[in-house]
C-alpha positions in Angstrom: -110.6 64.0 -42.2 -107.1 63.4 -41.3 -106.8 60.6 -37.4 -104.5 63.4 -36.1 -104.9 67.0 -35.8 -103.6 70.3 -34.1 -104.8 69.2 -30.9 -103.0 66.0 -31.1 -99.8 66.9 -32.2 -99.5 69.9 -29.6 -100.1 68.0 -26.4 -98.5 65.0 -27.7 -94.9 67.2 -27.7 -96.4 68.7 -24.4 -96.4 65.1 -22.8 -100.2 65.8 -21.6 -101.9 63.9 -24.4 -104.1 62.2 -21.6 -106.1 59.7 -23.7 -103.7 59.0 -26.6 -105.7 55.6 -26.7 -108.3 57.3 -28.6 -106.0 58.5 -31.6 -103.6 55.2 -31.1 -103.7 52.0 -31.7 -106.3 50.5 -34.3 -109.8 52.2 -34.3 -112.6 50.7 -36.9 -115.7 52.4 -38.6 -118.2 51.2 -41.0 -116.0 51.1 -44.0 -112.8 50.5 -42.4 -110.2 51.0 -39.8 -108.1 53.7 -38.5 -104.5 53.1 -37.6 -102.0 55.5 -35.6 -98.8 54.9 -34.0 -95.4 57.0 -32.9 -92.2 56.1 -34.3 -90.8 59.8 -34.6 -86.7 57.6 -35.9 -88.6 55.7 -38.4 -88.2 56.4 -42.1 -90.6 54.0 -43.1 -94.3 52.4 -41.4 -96.8 50.1 -43.2 -99.8 48.2 -41.8 -99.7 44.8 -42.4 -102.4 43.0 -41.5 -104.9 39.8 -42.3 -106.7 42.0 -44.0 -103.9 43.1 -46.8 -102.4 39.4 -47.1 -99.5 41.0 -44.3 -98.0 43.0 -47.6 -96.0 46.1 -46.8 -96.7 47.9 -49.9 -100.6 48.1 -49.9 -101.1 50.2 -46.9 -97.9 52.7 -46.3 -98.9 54.7 -43.0 -98.2 58.6 -43.9 -95.8 60.6 -41.4 -97.6 63.1 -39.9 -96.1 66.0 -37.2 -94.5 65.1 -33.3 -93.3 61.4 -34.5 -96.7 60.3 -35.4 -98.3 57.9 -38.3 -101.4 57.2 -39.9 -103.1 55.3 -42.5 -106.8 54.4 -42.9 -107.2 50.6 -44.3 -110.5 50.7 -46.0 -112.5 46.4 -45.7 -110.2 45.6 -42.1 -112.6 45.3 -39.2 -112.9 44.1 -35.7 -111.2 40.6 -35.1 -108.9 41.4 -38.3 -105.2 40.6 -37.3 -102.4 43.6 -37.8 -98.5 44.7 -37.2 -96.3 47.6 -37.5 -93.6 46.8 -40.2 -90.9 50.1 -38.9 -88.5 50.3 -41.2 -85.3 52.8 -40.1 -82.5 52.8 -42.8 -82.3 49.3 -45.0 -83.6 47.3 -41.3 -87.4 46.8 -40.9 -88.9 44.9 -38.2 -92.7 43.7 -37.8 -93.9 45.1 -34.4 -97.3 44.6 -31.7 -99.2 47.6 -31.7 -98.1 49.6 -28.1 -102.0 50.6 -27.9 -103.8 47.5 -28.7 -106.7 46.8 -27.7 -106.4 42.9 -27.5 -103.3 40.5 -29.0 -104.1 37.0 -30.5 -103.2 33.8 -28.9 -100.5 31.8 -29.4 -100.8 28.7 -32.1 -100.5 25.5 -30.3 -97.4 24.9 -29.4 -96.0 28.5 -30.7 -95.4 31.5 -27.9 -94.9 35.2 -27.6 -91.4 35.4 -29.5 -92.9 34.8 -32.6 -94.0 37.7 -33.0 -97.8 37.6 -32.3 -100.2 40.1 -33.6 -102.5 42.5 -32.2 -106.6 42.1 -33.3 -108.6 45.3 -34.2 -110.6 45.3 -31.1 -114.1 47.1 -30.3 -114.5 48.1 -26.9 -118.6 48.3 -26.7 -119.8 46.6 -23.6 -123.3 47.6 -21.9 -122.3 48.0 -18.0 -124.5 47.1 -15.4 -122.7 48.3 -12.5 -124.1 51.9 -12.5 -125.1 51.7 -8.6 -121.8 50.4 -8.1 -119.7 53.6 -9.7 -122.3 56.2 -8.2 -121.8 55.4 -4.9 -117.7 54.5 -5.0 -115.7 55.7 -2.9 -111.9 56.9 -3.0 -110.2 59.6 -0.9 -113.5 58.9 1.4 -112.2 55.2 2.3 -109.2 57.0 4.3 -111.8 57.1 7.1 -113.7 53.7 6.0 -112.8 49.6 5.9 -110.5 48.8 3.1 -109.8 45.0 3.3 -108.3 43.8 0.2 -108.1 40.5 -1.4 -105.1 39.5 -3.4 -105.6 37.2 -7.1 -103.5 35.3 -9.0 -106.3 34.6 -11.8 -104.6 31.5 -13.3 -104.5 30.3 -10.3 -107.1 31.2 -7.9 -109.3 28.0 -8.7 -108.7 25.6 -11.5 -111.3 24.3 -13.8 -109.7 21.3 -14.7 -106.7 19.9 -13.1 -104.2 22.9 -14.4 -106.8 24.6 -16.2 -106.9 28.2 -15.3 -110.7 29.5 -15.1 -111.5 32.3 -17.7 -112.6 35.7 -16.8 -116.5 34.8 -17.1 -116.3 31.8 -15.5 -114.2 33.1 -12.8 -116.6 35.7 -12.3 -119.7 34.4 -10.0 -117.6 32.1 -8.0 -115.3 34.6 -6.8 -117.2 38.0 -6.1 -119.6 35.4 -4.2 -116.5 34.1 -2.2 -115.2 38.1 -1.5 -118.6 39.1 -0.7 -119.3 36.1 1.7 -115.7 36.5 3.4 -116.3 40.2 3.7 -113.5 41.4 1.8 -114.2 44.9 0.1 -111.6 45.2 -2.8 -110.0 42.9 -4.8 -106.5 43.7 -6.2 -105.6 41.4 -9.7 -101.9 40.7 -10.3 -101.2 42.1 -13.7 -104.3 41.3 -16.7 -102.2 43.3 -18.8 -101.1 40.9 -22.0 -97.3 39.2 -20.6 -95.0 36.9 -23.2 -94.0 35.1 -20.1 -96.6 33.7 -18.1 -94.4 32.2 -15.2 -93.5 36.7 -15.1 -96.8 37.0 -13.5 -98.5 39.5 -15.0 -94.8 41.6 -14.4 -93.6 41.9 -18.1 -95.9 43.3 -20.0 -95.9 43.8 -23.7 -99.4 44.9 -24.3 -100.1 47.5 -21.8 -103.6 48.2 -23.5 -105.1 45.0 -23.5 -106.0 42.0 -21.0 -104.2 38.9 -21.6 -106.0 36.5 -24.3 -105.0 33.6 -21.7 -108.6 33.8 -19.7 -111.2 35.5 -22.6 -111.3 39.0 -24.4 -111.8 42.8 -23.5 -115.4 41.8 -22.7 -115.1 39.2 -20.7 -112.7 40.8 -18.5 -115.3 43.9 -18.6 -117.9 41.1 -17.2 -115.2 40.0 -14.7 -115.2 43.6 -13.2 -119.0 44.4 -13.6 -120.1 40.7 -11.6 -117.2 42.1 -8.8 -118.9 45.4 -8.7 -122.8 44.0 -8.7 -121.3 42.0 -5.5 -120.5 45.2 -3.8 -116.8 44.4 -4.6 -114.4 47.3 -5.6 -111.5 46.4 -8.2 -107.8 47.5 -8.0 -105.5 46.1 -10.7 -102.1 45.6 -10.4 -100.0 48.4 -12.9 -96.5 48.3 -13.9 -95.1 51.4 -15.5 -91.3 50.8 -14.5 -90.2 48.3 -16.9 -91.4 46.5 -19.7 -90.7 42.8 -20.8 -87.8 42.6 -23.9 -89.3 40.6 -26.2 -88.4 42.0 -29.6 -92.3 42.1 -30.9 -92.5 44.3 -28.4 -91.6 47.9 -27.4 -87.9 47.4 -27.2 -86.5 49.2 -30.0 -90.0 50.2 -31.2 -89.1 52.6 -34.0 -85.5 51.6 -34.3 -84.1 53.7 -31.9 -83.9 53.4 -28.3 -87.7 54.8 -28.1 -89.7 53.9 -24.8 -86.4 52.8 -22.9 -83.4 54.7 -21.8 -81.0 56.3 -24.2 -78.1 55.6 -21.4 -77.1 52.4 -21.7 -76.2 52.4 -17.2 -80.2 53.4 -17.3 -81.3 51.4 -19.9 -81.9 47.6 -18.6 -83.4 46.4 -14.7 -81.0 43.9 -13.4 -83.3 42.1 -11.4 -85.8 41.4 -13.7 -83.9 41.9 -17.1 -86.6 44.2 -18.2 -86.0 47.7 -19.8 -87.0 50.8 -18.3 -88.8 53.3 -19.5 -87.6 57.2 -20.4 -89.8 59.4 -18.7 -88.3 61.9 -19.7 -89.9 61.4 -23.3 -93.3 63.1 -24.0 -94.6 60.2 -26.2 -93.7 57.8 -23.1 -95.4 59.8 -20.5 -98.9 60.0 -22.8 -98.5 56.1 -23.0 -98.3 55.8 -19.7 -100.6 58.1 -18.0 -103.0 57.5 -20.6 -102.9 53.4 -19.9 -103.6 54.8 -16.4 -106.7 56.6 -17.6 -107.7 54.1 -20.1 -108.1 51.0 -17.4 -110.4 53.8 -15.3 -112.0 54.6 -18.7 -112.3 51.4 -20.1 -112.6 48.6 -17.5 -114.2 50.4 -14.4 -110.9 49.9 -12.4 -111.6 51.7 -9.1 -107.4 51.5 -8.2 -104.1 51.0 -9.7 -101.6 50.0 -6.9 -98.4 50.6 -8.7 -95.8 47.4 -8.7 -91.9 48.7 -7.6 -92.3 52.0 -6.8 -88.5 52.3 -5.1 -87.0 50.9 -8.2 -88.8 54.2 -10.3 -87.6 56.5 -7.8 -83.6 56.0 -7.8 -81.2 55.6 -10.5 -78.9 53.8 -8.4 -81.8 51.3 -7.4 -80.3 47.6 -7.6 -77.2 48.7 -10.0 -74.6 49.0 -7.4 -71.7 51.4 -9.7 -73.7 50.8 -12.7 -75.8 53.5 -12.6 -75.7 57.5 -13.8 -76.4 60.3 -11.8 -78.7 62.9 -12.3 -78.3 66.5 -13.7 -77.5 67.2 -10.1 -75.3 64.6 -9.5 -78.0 62.7 -7.1 -79.3 59.7 -7.3 -83.3 60.5 -7.5 -85.1 59.7 -10.4 -86.3 63.4 -11.4 -88.4 62.6 -14.4 -90.2 59.4 -12.9 -90.9 61.6 -9.8 -92.6 63.8 -12.4 -94.5 61.0 -13.9 -95.6 59.4 -10.9 -97.1 62.9 -9.6 -98.4 64.0 -13.3 -100.2 60.3 -13.3 -101.7 60.9 -9.8 -102.9 64.3 -10.3 -104.7 63.1 -13.9 -105.9 60.1 -12.3 -107.7 62.3 -9.7 -108.9 65.0 -11.6 -110.5 62.5 -14.3 -111.7 60.0 -11.3 -112.4 61.8 -7.7 -113.2 58.5 -6.5 -110.3 56.5 -7.7 -107.1 55.1 -5.9 -103.5 54.7 -6.2 -101.7 52.6 -4.3 -97.7 52.4 -4.0 -95.5 49.4 -3.6 -93.2 51.2 -2.1 -90.3 49.9 -0.1 -87.7 52.9 1.3 -88.0 56.0 3.8 -88.7 58.3 0.5 -91.5 61.1 2.0 -94.6 62.0 1.5 -95.7 58.9 -1.2 -99.5 59.4 0.1 -99.2 62.5 0.3 -100.8 64.9 -2.2 -98.5 67.0 -4.7 -99.3 70.7 -3.7 -97.9 69.1 -0.3 -94.7 68.4 -2.4 -95.5 64.4 -2.3 -96.2 62.0 -4.8 -99.9 61.6 -5.1 -100.6 58.3 -3.9 -103.7 57.7 -1.8 -101.6 54.9 0.0 -98.6 53.6 0.6 -97.9 49.6 1.3 -96.4 49.4 4.7 -93.4 46.9 4.0 -91.6 47.6 7.7 -94.2 46.8 9.1 -94.6 43.4 6.9 -91.6 42.4 7.6 -91.1 43.1 11.1 -94.1 41.5 11.9 -93.4 37.9 9.9 -89.7 38.4 11.4 -91.1 38.4 14.6 -93.9 35.8 14.2 -91.4 33.5 12.7 -89.1 33.0 15.8 -89.5 30.3 18.6 -92.0 31.8 21.3 -89.3 31.3 23.6 -87.5 33.7 21.4 -89.7 36.4 21.0 -89.1 38.7 24.2 -85.4 39.3 22.6 -87.3 40.8 19.4 -90.6 42.5 21.2 -89.5 46.0 19.5 -90.4 44.0 15.9 -93.9 44.4 16.2 -93.8 47.7 18.5 -91.3 50.2 16.1 -93.7 50.1 13.6 -95.6 52.3 15.5 -93.2 54.6 15.4 -94.1 55.6 11.8 -97.4 54.1 11.2 -98.7 57.8 10.8 -96.4 59.5 8.7 -98.1 57.9 5.4 -101.5 56.5 4.6 -100.6 52.9 5.1 -101.7 49.7 3.6 -100.9 46.6 5.4 -99.3 43.8 3.1 -99.4 40.2 3.2 -98.8 39.6 -0.6 -97.9 37.2 -2.9 -94.4 38.3 -1.9 -93.5 36.4 0.6 -95.1 33.0 0.3 -93.1 32.7 -3.4 -89.4 32.0 -3.8 -88.8 29.7 -1.0 -90.1 32.1 1.4 -92.9 29.8 2.4 -96.4 30.3 2.6 -97.9 32.0 5.6 -98.7 28.7 7.4 -95.2 27.1 7.1 -93.7 30.7 8.5 -95.3 30.1 11.8 -93.5 28.0 14.1 -94.6 24.8 16.3 -96.7 22.0 15.7 -100.0 22.6 13.0 -102.4 23.8 16.5 -99.2 26.2 17.8 -99.4 27.4 13.3 -102.5 27.7 13.0 -102.9 29.6 16.8 -100.0 32.0 15.5 -101.4 32.5 12.2 -105.0 33.7 13.6 -102.7 36.0 15.6 -101.4 37.6 12.8 -104.3 38.4 11.5 -106.0 39.5 14.5 -103.4 42.3 15.0 -103.2 43.2 11.2 -106.9 43.8 12.3 -106.0 45.8 15.1 -103.2 47.9 13.6 -104.0 50.9 12.1 -103.3 51.0 8.3 -105.7 49.5 5.2 -105.9 45.1 5.1 -104.4 43.7 2.2 -104.4 39.5 2.3 -103.0 37.3 -0.6 -105.2 34.6 -1.8 -104.6 31.0 0.3 -103.2 32.5 3.1 -106.7 32.9 4.7 -107.3 29.5 5.6 -103.5 28.7 6.1 -102.0 27.3 2.7 -100.4 24.8 3.2 -97.4 24.8 0.3 -95.7 28.2 -1.2 -98.0 29.2 -4.0 -97.2 28.0 -7.3 -99.0 30.1 -10.3 -99.1 26.0 -12.5 -101.7 25.1 -9.7 -104.5 26.1 -7.7 -104.4 27.3 -4.2 -105.0 24.4 -1.8 -108.7 24.7 -1.3 -109.1 20.8 -0.6 -107.4 22.0 3.4 -111.1 23.0 3.4 -111.5 19.7 4.7 -109.2 20.1 7.5 -110.3 21.6 10.7 -107.6 23.7 11.2 -107.7 25.3 8.0 -111.4 25.8 7.9 -111.1 27.6 11.6 -108.4 30.0 10.5 -110.8 30.6 7.6 -113.4 31.5 9.9 -111.6 33.1 12.1 -111.1 35.5 8.9 -113.8 36.1 8.0 -115.1 37.3 11.8 -112.0 39.7 11.7 -113.5 41.3 8.4 -117.2 41.4 10.1 -115.5 43.3 12.9 -113.4 45.3 11.0 -116.5 46.4 8.7 -118.7 47.3 11.7 -116.9 48.9 14.1 -115.7 52.5 13.3 -113.0 51.9 15.9 -110.9 50.1 13.4 -111.4 52.5 10.5 -109.2 55.8 11.7 -105.7 55.1 11.0 -105.0 58.5 12.3 -102.1 58.8 15.9 -106.4 60.1 17.1 -107.5 56.1 16.6 -104.2 54.5 18.4 -103.4 54.3 21.8 -100.8 51.7 23.3 -102.1 50.4 27.0 -98.9 48.5 27.5 -96.1 47.9 24.8 -93.3 47.3 27.4 -94.0 43.6 28.6 -91.2 42.1 26.7 -91.5 39.3 29.6 -94.3 37.9 29.0 -94.2 38.5 25.6 -98.2 40.6 26.0 -99.0 43.3 24.2 -102.2 45.7 24.4 -104.0 48.7 22.9 -106.9 50.3 21.7 -108.4 51.5 18.7 -110.6 54.5 18.9 -113.4 56.3 17.1 -115.4 58.7 18.2 -117.4 57.4 21.2 -116.0 53.9 20.2 -113.7 52.1 21.4 -111.8 48.4 21.3 -108.9 46.9 23.6 -106.8 44.5 21.8 -104.2 41.8 24.2 -102.1 39.9 22.4 -100.3 36.7 23.7 -97.7 35.8 21.9 -96.5 32.8 23.6 -98.6 29.2 24.0 -98.2 30.0 28.0 -101.5 30.6 29.5 -101.5 33.8 31.7 -103.8 33.9 35.0 -104.5 37.0 36.5 -102.9 39.4 34.0 -104.1 42.7 34.9 -104.5 44.9 32.4 -105.4 49.1 32.3 -108.6 50.2 31.1 -110.0 53.6 30.9 -113.8 53.6 32.2 -115.5 51.2 34.6 -118.3 48.4 34.1 -117.8 45.5 32.4 -115.9 45.0 29.1 -117.3 42.2 26.3 -114.8 39.7 24.8 -116.1 40.7 21.2 -113.6 37.8 19.9 -111.1 35.3 21.3 -108.5 34.3 18.9 -108.4 30.8 21.4 -112.4 30.2 21.1 -113.2 26.5 20.3 -115.2 27.9 17.2 -111.8 29.0 15.5 -109.9 25.3 16.7 -108.9 27.0 20.1 -108.3 25.2 23.5 -111.7 27.4 24.4 -109.9 29.0 27.3 -110.9 32.8 27.7 -112.6 35.1 29.9 -116.4 33.7 30.1 -117.5 36.7 27.7 -116.4 39.9 29.3 -114.7 41.2 32.5 -115.5 43.6 35.6 -113.2 46.4 36.1 -112.4 47.3 39.6 -111.0 51.1 40.6 -107.5 49.7 40.4 -105.5 52.1 38.7 -102.8 50.3 36.6 -101.4 51.1 33.0 -102.0 55.2 34.2 -105.4 54.4 33.6 -108.2 54.7 36.8 -109.6 51.3 36.3 -108.4 47.7 35.3 -109.3 44.3 35.2 -108.0 40.6 35.9 -107.4 38.5 32.7 -106.7 35.0 32.1 -104.9 35.2 28.6 -105.0 31.5 26.4 -101.6 30.9 24.7 -101.0 32.3 21.2 -103.8 34.6 21.9 -105.4 37.6 21.1 -108.5 39.3 22.7 -110.2 41.7 21.7 -112.7 43.4 24.6 -115.3 46.1 24.3 -117.4 47.9 26.4 -120.8 46.4 27.7 -123.7 48.2 26.5 -125.0 50.0 29.3 -128.7 49.2 28.4 -127.7 44.9 27.8 -124.8 45.1 31.2 
């Protein structure tokens, strides 16, 4: 029987072949292996490999419909290396398999530019994460806690100096640490095979292959399985906006601009030196939508964070005057928009309990709205505006903060226009931006206090949460992908205190439904106008539960500071970032305060508080039974 049938041809031509990896690539059985590829402009295609001494004449592929090619090779088996030799006219090139499930590691001293081979790979694995998969929540997390720990696998922790942990060796310590800290999810920076380690995985050459750097596909499944068994969801950073220009990959795959744009003004991405997918082509949509499903199908991934969505939405993104308008003369990339909607619809139709997240930095409307409501269909959008304004404010010397008060309050103008996630990601601690610790002004004590303020406000602000590895304990140096994060800093009290503060914030977040409702009903300002004192106060609400956050953003203690409260009685100090257990000065309100019937901030009751310097207080009504 042939590899492809009429259904394959039909859906391929429509751009709706949602699981092309079932046929494309290499699929071994007991006698040999089927190979399939897409090369519509090629005149000849052959599979070459260790099973035929790399002889292109041994196994020429047969051209069938829809630009697809197939061949069955007896004796080819898992573990064998292979490539496609693709000829067009008088020119031939050896290409790695776009659908290859694994790629070989470079020889000692070698590099990817030498044109490494794909590996025939079986993806069998006996999963032990059934309870997680059965209980997994996707859209239901809109009213649940979502706190994400972003990880670069190669630099989270090293074995020997300069030696990254493997998928298997990192699995248990990472899962245990994330569980103990209280995060709900891990987001892995791209694990898809990438030639240049310094691209952090964002310049992909093998979209269907976990990078060889940390082990095999089975080893990567073991990592995901281990995280799931510890109750941790796994989000993959996914890069459908561009691909690596390395000649053994997708670039000019069949001697033509097959995966990339034909238009030279749209073909290259000026920011990254990569090539841009042409989403108008059905084969490209099959490749990418299929890739999204592949990671959910084969690796039990819980969500996809889509990188650089803004660069996909706009044809003029970073191009100055060198860009081509769409068919209506506009700057919107209509085919990319259609692809994004198709991808989200396909993911959620097959996996209703999954999530997709957009890194999108513009005011494009409806990023997290459903496609039936004219949206792009993502579940969440990264709130880049909140991140930028918050870090800008916190980097200011406190004496100047009263002039930038709106940097902290403006995000609430649009906080409910999308389903947001608040990111403090790797992008904020590289390329000369400094670490989170180094962004904070003042001496070490003040840096730690400011950092506790940032993380406390992140917890109180509407939106899900994301923190890059190392930031949870005040990584001192800017992140370097060639080094482990600075675990030794935990021997220094201030850094250990920051880590404990983050851990307690995450516990508060997971256990208090008042922090889960990110709609306008779940937030209310008490006072956002006190720029003179640089003090903010607000409520978080969910049903009968509420929490009150009061921030003092200067190193000046505020004695007898009155705050309006909605109900009488005792209010307990649930958390105080200036407590001695967090490295603070121990100033506070002796665990709580009593209200008086003095109307303030348009509320019938109020309490007089002591606000410690550079601090956050979190208050909750006392349980009447304990009052």
